C-alpha positions as CSV (number, residue, x, y, z in Angstrom):
1,A,4.5,-143.7,217.4
2,A,1.7,-146.0,217.5
3,D,2.8,-147.6,220.6
4,A,2.1,-143.7,222.3
5,L,-1.4,-144.4,222.8
6,G,-2.4,-142.7,225.7
7,R,1.0,-141.3,226.7
8,V,1.8,-137.3,227.0
9,L,3.6,-135.9,224.5
10,A,7.5,-134.6,225.9
11,E,7.9,-132.3,222.6
12,A,5.9,-130.0,220.4
13,I,5.3,-131.1,216.9
14,V,5.6,-128.9,213.8
15,S,4.2,-129.8,210.3
16,T,6.6,-130.7,207.9
17,R,4.0,-131.0,205.2
18,T,1.3,-129.4,203.6
19,L,-1.8,-131.6,204.0
20,P,-3.3,-132.3,201.5
21,P,-0.1,-131.5,199.2
22,A,-2.4,-130.2,196.5
23,D,-6.1,-129.7,195.5
24,V,-7.6,-132.8,195.6
25,S,-10.8,-134.5,194.9
26,A,-13.0,-135.0,198.0
27,M,-15.6,-137.2,195.8
28,D,-16.0,-139.6,193.0
29,G,-17.2,-137.4,190.1
30,Y,-15.7,-135.3,187.5
31,A,-13.5,-132.5,187.5
32,L,-14.3,-129.6,185.4
33,R,-13.9,-125.5,185.2
34,A,-17.2,-124.1,187.3
35,A,-17.3,-121.5,184.3
36,D,-18.3,-124.4,181.9
37,A,-21.2,-125.6,183.8
38,A,-22.7,-122.1,184.7
39,S,-25.8,-122.4,182.3
40,A,-26.8,-125.9,183.0
41,R,-30.5,-126.4,184.2
42,A,-32.6,-129.6,184.0
43,D,-34.4,-128.8,181.0
44,A,-31.0,-127.4,179.4
45,E,-28.3,-130.3,180.2
46,V,-24.4,-128.8,179.8
47,E,-22.7,-132.1,178.0
48,L,-18.7,-131.9,178.7
49,A,-16.4,-134.2,176.5
50,I,-14.5,-136.9,179.4
51,A,-10.8,-136.2,178.4
52,Y,-9.3,-138.4,180.7
53,E,-9.1,-140.2,184.2
54,I,-7.4,-139.7,187.1
55,A,-7.3,-142.0,189.9
56,A,-6.1,-141.9,193.6
57,G,-2.2,-141.5,193.6
58,G,-2.1,-140.5,190.1
59,G,-2.0,-137.5,187.8
60,A,-3.4,-135.5,184.8
61,P,-1.5,-136.5,181.7
62,R,-2.3,-132.5,180.8
63,A,-4.4,-129.7,181.6
64,L,-7.9,-129.7,181.3
65,R,-9.4,-127.7,178.3
66,P,-12.6,-125.4,178.3
67,G,-15.5,-127.8,177.7
68,E,-13.6,-130.8,179.0
69,A,-14.2,-132.9,181.8
70,A,-12.2,-135.5,183.9
71,R,-13.1,-138.8,185.8
72,I,-11.8,-138.0,189.0
73,F,-12.1,-140.3,192.3
74,T,-11.5,-139.4,196.0
75,G,-8.5,-138.3,196.9
76,A,-7.0,-137.9,193.4
77,P,-5.1,-134.4,192.7
78,L,-7.1,-131.9,190.1
79,P,-6.1,-131.5,187.1
80,P,-4.6,-128.0,186.0
81,G,-7.3,-125.6,184.9
82,A,-10.0,-127.8,186.7
83,D,-11.4,-125.7,189.6
84,A,-14.7,-127.9,190.7
85,V,-16.0,-131.5,191.1
86,V,-19.1,-132.4,190.8
87,P,-20.4,-135.6,192.2
88,Q,-21.0,-138.8,189.9
89,E,-24.5,-139.2,191.5
90,E,-25.5,-135.5,190.6
91,V,-24.8,-136.0,186.6
92,S,-25.5,-138.3,183.4
93,A,-22.6,-140.1,182.2
94,S,-21.5,-142.1,179.0
95,A,-17.9,-143.5,178.0
96,A,-17.2,-140.1,176.3
97,A,-19.1,-137.4,177.9
98,V,-20.9,-136.3,180.8
99,R,-23.8,-134.1,181.3
100,L,-24.7,-131.8,184.1
101,R,-28.0,-130.4,184.8
102,A,-27.2,-127.7,187.2
103,P,-24.3,-125.1,187.9
104,V,-21.2,-126.0,189.8
105,A,-19.3,-123.4,192.0
106,V,-16.0,-123.0,192.2
107,G,-14.2,-125.2,194.8
108,D,-17.2,-127.7,195.4
109,S,-16.4,-131.2,196.4
110,V,-12.4,-129.8,196.3
111,R,-10.1,-130.4,199.4
112,S,-7.8,-127.2,198.8
113,A,-4.2,-127.6,199.4
114,G,-3.0,-127.2,202.8
115,E,-7.0,-127.0,204.4
116,D,-5.7,-129.4,207.2
117,V,-2.0,-128.0,207.9
118,R,0.7,-126.2,206.3
119,V,4.6,-126.4,206.5
120,G,5.3,-124.7,209.7
121,D,2.2,-125.1,211.4
122,P,2.3,-126.0,215.1
123,V,0.3,-128.9,215.2
124,L,0.5,-130.6,218.4
125,A,1.6,-129.2,222.0
126,A,4.1,-130.7,224.6
127,G,1.8,-132.3,227.4
128,D,-1.1,-133.3,225.1
129,V,-2.6,-136.7,225.5
130,V,-1.9,-138.6,222.5
131,G,-5.3,-140.1,221.5
132,P,-6.3,-141.8,217.9
133,A,-6.7,-138.4,216.2
134,Q,-3.2,-137.1,217.6
135,L,-2.1,-140.5,216.4
136,G,-3.5,-140.2,212.8
137,M,-2.2,-136.7,212.4
138,L,1.4,-137.8,213.6
139,A,1.1,-140.6,210.9
140,A,0.1,-138.4,208.2
141,L,3.3,-136.1,209.4
142,G,5.2,-138.9,208.9
143,R,6.3,-139.2,212.5
144,S,6.9,-143.0,212.8
145,Q,8.9,-141.9,216.0
146,V,7.6,-139.5,218.9
147,A,9.2,-138.2,222.1
148,V,6.7,-138.9,225.3
149,H,6.7,-139.0,229.0
150,R,7.7,-142.4,230.4
151,R,5.2,-144.5,232.2
152,P,5.8,-144.2,236.2
153,C,7.0,-147.5,237.4
154,V,5.2,-148.7,240.8
155,A,6.4,-151.5,242.9
156,I,3.6,-153.0,245.0
157,L,3.9,-155.3,248.0
158,S,1.7,-156.6,250.7
159,G,2.2,-157.7,254.0
160,G,0.9,-160.0,256.5
161,D,1.1,-163.8,257.7
162,E,-2.8,-163.8,257.1
163,L,-2.6,-163.1,253.4
164,V,-2.3,-165.6,250.5
165,E,-2.6,-165.2,246.8
166,P,-5.9,-165.6,245.0
167,D,-5.4,-169.7,244.5
168,G,-4.3,-170.2,247.9
169,S,-6.5,-171.8,251.3
170,I,-7.9,-169.4,253.3
171,E,-8.5,-172.0,256.1
172,G,-7.4,-170.8,259.1
173,G,-8.6,-167.1,259.0
174,R,-6.2,-166.5,255.9
175,I,-7.5,-163.9,253.4
176,V,-6.6,-163.3,249.9
177,S,-4.3,-160.4,249.4
178,S,-6.9,-158.6,246.9
179,N,-5.0,-155.1,247.6
180,S,-2.4,-156.2,245.5
181,Y,-4.7,-156.7,242.5
182,T,-7.0,-153.3,243.0
183,I,-3.5,-151.3,243.5
184,A,-2.2,-152.8,240.5
185,A,-5.3,-151.8,238.2
186,Q,-5.5,-148.6,239.9
187,C,-1.7,-147.9,238.4
188,R,-2.7,-149.3,235.1
189,E,-6.0,-146.8,234.8
190,A,-3.4,-143.7,236.1
191,G,-0.7,-144.6,233.0
192,A,1.8,-146.4,235.1
193,E,3.4,-149.6,235.2
194,P,2.8,-151.8,238.2
195,T,5.4,-154.3,239.2
196,Y,4.4,-156.9,242.0
197,L,7.0,-157.9,244.6
198,G,4.8,-160.2,246.5
199,I,3.8,-160.7,250.3
200,A,6.3,-159.9,253.1
201,R,5.7,-162.1,256.1
202,D,5.0,-160.7,259.5
203,R,9.1,-160.7,260.1
204,P,11.3,-157.3,259.6
205,E,14.1,-159.0,257.5
206,A,11.1,-160.5,255.0
207,L,9.9,-156.8,254.8
208,E,13.1,-155.4,254.2
209,A,14.1,-157.8,251.6
210,L,10.8,-156.9,249.4
211,L,11.4,-153.3,249.9
212,R,14.6,-153.3,249.0
213,A,13.5,-155.0,245.8
214,G,11.4,-151.9,245.2
215,L,13.8,-149.2,245.4
216,H,14.7,-149.5,241.7
217,A,11.1,-148.2,241.2
218,D,9.7,-144.3,240.9
219,V,6.8,-145.0,243.4
220,L,6.9,-147.8,245.9
221,V,3.2,-148.9,247.5
222,S,2.8,-150.7,250.3
223,S,-0.4,-152.3,252.1
224,A,-0.5,-153.4,255.3
225,G,1.8,-153.0,258.3
226,V,1.8,-149.1,258.6
227,S,-0.3,-149.2,261.8
228,V,0.7,-149.2,265.2
229,G,0.4,-153.2,266.0
230,D,3.3,-155.3,267.3
231,H,3.9,-156.6,263.7
232,D,3.7,-153.3,262.2
233,Y,7.4,-152.9,260.8
234,V,7.0,-150.6,257.5
235,R,8.0,-147.4,259.4
236,P,11.0,-148.7,261.2
237,V,12.1,-151.0,258.1
238,L,12.0,-147.8,256.1
239,E,13.7,-145.7,258.3
240,K,16.6,-148.5,258.3
241,L,16.8,-148.3,254.7
242,G,17.1,-144.5,254.7
243,C,13.5,-143.1,253.7
244,R,12.5,-139.7,255.3
245,L,8.9,-140.3,256.6
246,A,6.9,-136.8,255.9
247,F,3.8,-137.7,257.8
248,W,2.1,-140.6,259.3
249,G,-1.5,-140.5,259.5
250,V,-3.9,-138.3,257.8
251,H,-7.2,-137.2,259.6
252,M,-9.6,-139.2,256.8
253,K,-12.1,-142.0,257.1
254,P,-11.4,-144.3,255.7
255,G,-7.4,-144.5,255.4
256,Y,-6.2,-142.8,259.0
257,P,-3.0,-144.8,259.2
258,L,-1.2,-143.7,255.9
259,V,2.5,-142.9,255.5
260,F,4.4,-141.2,252.7
261,G,8.0,-140.7,252.8
262,S,10.7,-140.3,250.0
263,F,14.2,-140.9,249.5
264,E,17.3,-138.6,248.8
265,P,17.0,-137.3,245.1
266,E,17.9,-140.4,242.2
267,R,18.4,-142.6,245.4
268,G,15.3,-144.0,245.7
269,P,11.4,-143.6,245.2
270,L,8.5,-141.8,246.4
271,V,7.0,-144.3,249.2
272,F,3.3,-144.5,250.3
273,G,2.5,-146.9,253.1
274,L,-1.1,-147.4,252.4
275,P,-3.8,-149.2,254.9
276,G,-4.5,-152.9,254.8
277,N,-8.4,-152.4,255.0
278,P,-9.5,-152.7,251.2
279,V,-11.1,-149.6,251.0
280,S,-8.8,-147.5,252.7
281,A,-6.0,-149.0,250.6
282,M,-8.0,-148.1,247.0
283,V,-9.6,-144.6,248.6
284,T,-6.1,-143.5,250.2
285,F,-4.7,-144.6,246.5
286,E,-7.2,-142.6,244.7
287,L,-6.6,-139.3,246.8
288,F,-2.7,-139.3,247.3
289,V,-0.7,-142.0,244.8
290,R,-2.9,-141.3,241.4
291,P,-2.2,-137.8,241.7
292,V,1.3,-138.1,241.7
293,L,1.1,-140.8,239.3
294,R,-0.4,-138.7,236.8
295,K,2.1,-135.6,237.0
296,M,5.0,-138.0,236.9
297,S,3.1,-139.0,233.5
298,G,3.4,-135.6,232.2
299,R,-0.1,-134.7,232.3
300,S,-1.7,-131.7,233.4
301,A,-4.8,-133.0,235.1
302,W,-4.2,-134.8,238.1
303,F,-7.4,-135.4,240.0
304,R,-10.9,-136.7,239.1
305,P,-13.7,-134.8,238.0
306,A,-16.2,-134.1,240.5
307,V,-19.8,-133.2,240.1
308,D,-22.4,-131.0,242.2
309,A,-25.5,-133.6,243.5
310,V,-28.7,-134.0,245.8
311,L,-28.1,-136.1,248.8
312,D,-31.0,-138.3,248.7
313,E,-30.9,-139.6,252.2
314,P,-29.5,-137.9,255.5
315,L,-25.9,-138.6,256.9
316,R,-23.9,-138.4,260.1
317,K,-21.2,-138.8,261.7
318,K,-18.9,-137.5,264.6
319,P,-16.9,-134.3,263.6
320,G,-12.9,-134.5,263.6
321,R,-12.4,-136.4,259.9
322,T,-13.3,-135.6,256.6
323,H,-15.4,-138.7,255.6
324,F,-15.1,-139.9,252.2
325,V,-18.7,-142.0,251.6
326,R,-18.8,-144.0,248.8
327,V,-21.9,-143.3,246.9
328,S,-24.0,-144.1,244.1
329,L,-25.6,-141.6,241.5
330,E,-28.1,-141.0,239.4
331,R,-28.7,-138.5,236.7
332,R,-32.2,-137.3,236.6
333,P,-33.9,-134.2,235.1
334,D,-32.6,-131.9,237.9
335,G,-29.1,-133.0,237.7
336,F,-27.6,-135.9,239.6
337,H,-28.3,-137.6,243.0
338,A,-26.5,-139.2,245.4
339,R,-27.2,-142.4,247.9
340,S,-24.7,-144.1,250.0
341,T,-23.7,-147.6,248.6
342,G,-24.7,-148.9,252.1
343,N,-22.2,-150.2,254.7
344,Q,-19.4,-147.9,255.0
345,S,-16.8,-150.4,256.7
346,S,-13.3,-149.9,255.4
347,G,-13.6,-153.4,255.0
348,V,-16.4,-154.1,252.8
349,L,-14.8,-154.0,249.5
350,R,-18.6,-154.3,247.8
351,S,-19.1,-150.6,248.7
352,M,-16.1,-149.8,246.2
353,V,-17.5,-152.1,243.7
354,E,-21.2,-150.2,243.5
355,A,-19.7,-146.8,244.0
356,H,-19.6,-144.3,240.9
357,G,-17.9,-141.6,243.5
358,L,-16.9,-140.4,246.7
359,L,-18.8,-137.9,248.6
360,V,-16.9,-135.3,250.6
361,F,-18.1,-135.3,254.1
362,A,-16.2,-132.0,255.5
363,A,-14.6,-132.8,259.0
364,E,-16.0,-130.0,261.0
365,A,-19.7,-131.3,259.8
366,S,-21.7,-133.9,261.9
367,E,-24.9,-134.1,259.4
368,L,-25.8,-133.6,256.0
369,A,-29.8,-133.4,255.7
370,A,-31.7,-135.3,252.9
371,G,-32.1,-132.9,250.0
372,A,-28.6,-131.1,250.6
373,R,-26.0,-130.1,248.0
374,V,-22.7,-132.1,248.1
375,R,-19.8,-132.6,245.9
376,V,-18.8,-136.3,244.3
377,Q,-15.6,-137.2,243.4
378,V,-16.1,-139.1,240.6
379,L,-14.4,-142.7,240.1
380,D,-16.5,-144.2,237.6
381,P,-16.0,-142.6,233.9
382,A,-18.7,-144.4,232.4
383,L,-21.0,-142.5,234.5
384,F,-20.5,-140.0,231.6
385,E,-21.5,-142.9,229.1
386,A,-24.8,-143.1,227.2
387,A,-27.2,-145.6,226.0
388,E,-28.8,-143.8,223.7
389,P,-27.1,-141.4,220.9
390,A,-27.0,-137.9,221.5
C-alpha cells in the first residue's frame, strides 16, 4: 500500500478494525474516577493514591478502586474503573500520590473506543485518490495491499531529420528534441508512465519502426510529422498500421495540426499526433491528452481548474479559431488579473515557462478589451500556494 500514493483506489475500503480498540489516554497524566475529583479546588486539593503505572501497549493489573489514580501515558488503555485522565502538567505528584486542584469531567483527555472507525464502517470509496492521510488509514487498518488503477503507459516519439538529443550538436540548423522531454514530464504530472522511443528520421520505414515499438502502450504520442509537408509521414504510416483516424486538425491556435486515432479494441493504443512546435505540442497535450490519461488513471476530475480574471491589456486576433493565450496571473484584492506572457508564437517555449495559465479567447471573437472578465485554465498549481501562513 505504501506505493499507492497518488493512485486511485479500485476498491472500496471497509474497516475490519475498531480504532482505537479501547478507551485510551490522549495525554501523559493520571487516569482516575471523575467523581473522586469533584471537590478539588486550588485551596482544597484532593489527593489520590497512585496504584500503578500503564504504558502505551500495556495494561492494568486490576481495576482502579475509589480514591486511586494510575500513572498513564499517551495511547495507553484506561484501566477498568477509570473514566477520565488529568494531564500531568495540571497536577502535583509524588511517587505515591497525585494532588488535584480542579475537578475533572467524565471523558476528559480520553479517546473513546471506536471514535475514529468501527468494524464495518465504510472508510474509503473506489475512486478516491490515495494521499498521505489515506495511506495512514490503510496502514492503521492493516491493509498492506490495496487495489488501485494502473498508471497508463504512454509511448513517446519525435520525428524529423533536424532533431538531436540534448547532448547532440546543433550545428547546421539542427534543434534539440525538447518536445519529448516536455511531453514525458506532462505524462508524469498527469499520473502516467512515459516511455521514450526516440527520434524517427524523415523516412516512412524509420517512422513505422518506432510506431510499431509503441503499439504495446495504452497511448501513443508522436510529436511532429503531422502537418502536410513532403516529409510528414505520420498519417499514411498510421493508416498502414491499422489506425483509424478520427480527426485531423482542430480550429485552435496554437495546435491546429492535431491528429487523433485509435486501433481496434485490444489491438493497439489511442494515438495522438501532436504538432512539432514546442508550445503547440504542450497546449494540445494539456487540452486533449491529459484528460484521457486522467480518466485512464481512474480519476473523476479530468481537467485543470479555471479562474475568472480581469484582463490588464487588450488582446486582438482574427475570428475563426479559438486562441489559447499564455498569460501570467496576479492575485490582487479584487481577484486575479491576467496579462499575456508576450510573444505568442508557437515556437516561443518561454511563453509557457512564464505562463500560469491559458486564457480562452473564443473563436468568433476578435478583440478583448482591457478590463474584460476572462476565463483562464490554470496550469501552475503553485499559483494557489502562499508565502505566508493562512
